[in-house]
N, C-alpha and C positions, 0 to 999 in steps of 0.2 A: 366976394362971394356972389355971384349970378343965382340966378332964381333957378334952374336947371340942378346945380350943384346942390342947391338946398333942399330941393324936391326929392332929389336920391338920394340925401342924407335920411331925410324924413322917412322916407319910404324903407331902406333900411333898418333904421329904429323900429318902426313901426313892425315889421315883419319879423323882427327878432325878439319884440316884446309879445307877441301873438305868438309865435313858437314856444318860447320860453315862460311865458305867463299862463298860457291856457295850454299848451301840448305837452308838457310835462305830466301836468296832473291828469288829463285824459291819458296818457300813457300809462300811469299809474293804478286809474282806475280800471284801465284794459287788461292791465296786468294781474289785477285782483279778480277780474270777471274771467280770464283764462284760467287763474290757478284753482277756482271754486267751481268751475260749470261742469255740471254731472255729465256722465257720458253713459251709451246704451251698455257696455260689457264693464262697467265698474272702475277701469283703468283710466286715466286721463291722463296720458302720455304727450299726446300733442298740446293740452293745456299746460302742464309743466314746464314744456320746451320753450312755448310761447311766453311765459309767463315770465320764466328766468330771462329770456333776450329784453323784455318790456324791462324787468329791473335795472337789467345790466346797464341798459344805456341809460336810465335815470341816474345810477350810481356814475358812470364817464362823466353825465353833464355835471352831477355836482362836484364833483372831483376837478373837471376844468375851469368851473366857477372858481371856486377856491383858489386853485392855480392862477388865474387870471386875475383876480382880487389882490393876491400877496406877490404878484411876480416882481414887483420893484424890491420888497422886501427880501426875497429870496436871492436876487439879483446882488443887493448891497452885501449880504453877509456871505455869499457864498460865491458869487462870480459868475452863476450859471443863469445863461437868459432862458427861460424856457420858451416862449413864442417869439424870440428874435426881435422884440420890440426895444430892449435898451439899446443904450452906448451910442 
C-alpha cells in the first residue's frame, strides 16, 4: 500500500466521519428549528415541510446504517445481498 492510497482512504474516512458525526446532528437541529420557527401569519407550512425533509433524511441514514451493520447476517439467513458486497 503506497502513501497516495493510504492518504486517499484517510480522507474518505475523515469526510464520512464528519458528515455522519456532525452532519446528522446538525440536520436534526435544523429540523427542530424549522419545525418551531415562528411565522408572520401564524401558519408555518414551509417550516413543517423543511423539517419533515430533514427528519426523513435522518431516518433514511439510520436505516441504511442498521442495514450496513447487519448485511452479513441478512445475507447468511436470507441469501439477499443488500449492498452487493457479499459473495
